[in-house]
C-alpha positions as CSV (number, residue, x, y, z in Angstrom):
1,M,-4.5,6.9,15.7
2,T,-0.7,7.0,15.9
3,E,1.3,10.1,15.1
4,H,4.8,9.9,13.4
5,P,5.9,13.6,13.7
6,K,9.4,13.0,12.3
7,M,7.9,11.5,9.1
8,G,4.9,13.8,9.0
9,L,2.5,10.9,9.0
10,I,-0.5,9.9,11.1
11,D,-1.8,6.3,11.1
12,V,-5.6,6.1,11.1
13,Y,-6.8,2.6,11.9
14,S,-9.4,1.2,9.4
15,A,-11.6,0.1,12.3
16,V,-12.3,3.7,13.2
17,I,-13.5,4.6,9.7
18,N,-17.1,3.7,9.0
19,Q,-17.7,1.6,5.8
20,F,-14.0,1.4,5.0
21,E,-13.2,-1.6,2.9
22,F,-9.6,-2.8,3.3
23,N,-7.9,-4.7,0.5
24,L,-4.4,-6.0,1.1
25,S,-2.1,-5.4,-1.8
26,V,1.5,-6.1,-0.5
27,H,3.4,-7.4,2.5
28,V,6.1,-5.0,3.8
29,F,8.9,-6.0,6.2
30,Y,8.1,-9.6,5.4
31,S,11.6,-10.8,6.5
32,E,10.5,-10.0,10.0
33,K,7.3,-12.0,9.7
34,K,6.0,-14.3,12.5
35,I,3.9,-16.5,10.2
36,S,4.1,-17.2,6.5
37,M,1.3,-16.0,4.2
38,L,0.6,-18.0,1.1
39,D,-1.6,-15.5,-0.7
40,R,0.3,-14.7,-3.9
41,L,0.8,-11.0,-2.9
42,P,4.2,-9.4,-3.4
43,K,6.4,-9.7,-0.3
44,F,9.1,-7.1,0.4
45,N,12.0,-7.3,2.8
46,D,11.5,-3.6,3.5
47,M,9.0,-1.5,1.5
48,P,8.2,-0.9,-2.2
49,K,10.2,1.9,-3.9
50,E,6.9,3.8,-4.2
51,M,6.9,4.0,-0.4
52,G,10.5,5.3,-0.3
53,A,12.6,2.2,0.0
54,L,14.8,0.1,-2.2
55,V,13.1,-2.7,-4.1
56,S,13.9,-5.9,-2.2
57,F,11.6,-8.8,-2.6
58,Y,11.6,-11.6,0.0
59,P,13.6,-14.5,-1.5
60,N,10.9,-17.1,-1.2
61,S,8.0,-14.9,-2.2
62,N,5.3,-16.9,-3.9
63,V,4.4,-14.2,-6.4
64,I,3.5,-15.5,-9.9
């Protein structure tokens, strides 16, 4: 786990939760990527507005 006291959040890694099924739905901070992902998921330069950021899609996002 990683605590983020200024944000009031705690990251709990899925590997420590038994029988947790992870389904990726978006890529955040995609402009800082190390490898390209061609998976048709939305790619954001920062975060979706639902996560508290401005809506900023990655320019070459392959979303259809």
